[in-house]
C-alpha positions in Angstrom: -0.9 24.1 7.5 -2.9 23.0 4.5 -2.8 20.1 2.3 -4.6 19.1 -1.1 -6.9 16.2 -1.4 -7.5 14.1 -4.3 -10.2 11.4 -4.7 -9.8 8.5 -7.0 -12.8 6.0 -7.6 -10.9 2.8 -8.3 -13.0 0.0 -10.3 -12.6 -3.6 -10.7 -11.5 -2.7 -14.3 -8.6 -1.0 -12.8 -7.2 -3.9 -10.7 -7.8 -6.1 -13.7 -6.0 -4.0 -16.3 -3.0 -4.0 -13.8 -3.2 -7.6 -12.6 -0.2 -8.9 -14.7 2.3 -6.1 -13.9 1.2 -6.1 -10.1 1.8 -10.3 -10.0 5.2 -9.5 -11.8 6.6 -7.3 -9.2 6.6 -10.1 -6.4 9.0 -12.5 -6.7 7.3 -14.9 -4.2 3.7 -16.2 -3.2 2.1 -13.0 -1.7 -1.5 -13.2 0.1 -1.9 -9.3 1.1 -5.0 -8.4 -1.1 -4.5 -4.5 -0.5 -1.3 -4.6 -2.5 -3.6 -4.6 -5.3 -5.5 -1.4 -4.5 -2.1 0.2 -3.3 -0.7 -0.1 -6.6 -3.6 1.7 -8.4 -3.4 4.0 -5.9 0.5 4.6 -6.2 -0.1 4.7 -10.1 -2.5 7.4 -9.7 -0.9 9.5 -7.0 2.3 10.0 -9.3 0.6 12.2 -11.5 0.3 15.0 -8.6 3.3 14.4 -6.2 7.0 12.7 -6.3 6.8 11.2 -2.9 3.8 9.9 -0.9 3.8 8.4 2.6 1.2 5.6 3.3 0.8 2.7 5.8 -2.3 0.5 6.7 -1.7 -0.4 10.1 0.0 0.4 13.6 2.0 -2.9 14.1 5.3 -0.9 14.7 3.9 1.9 17.0 1.5 -0.8 19.0 4.1 -3.6 19.0 2.3 -5.9 16.5 5.2 -7.9 16.1 6.9 -10.4 18.1 10.3 -9.0 18.1 8.9 -6.1 20.2 8.6 -8.8 23.0 12.1 -9.6 23.4 12.6 -6.0 24.6 10.6 -6.4 27.7 12.9 -9.5 28.7 
């Protein structure tokens, strides 16, 4: 199996240029700063693929949410 890789250099200018559009898409206060970089990466990725899977943690796999503790009871 093989894969194609692309590298994007993201600068502060990329973030500030899209800041208004990013904020407009959130309908409530949002404190996850990774949303800024994720938006820019998604925007650049769409030139190469129709669907991209992503994630920034293993909370579901490692039981990081309190709702998974109920299953043990």
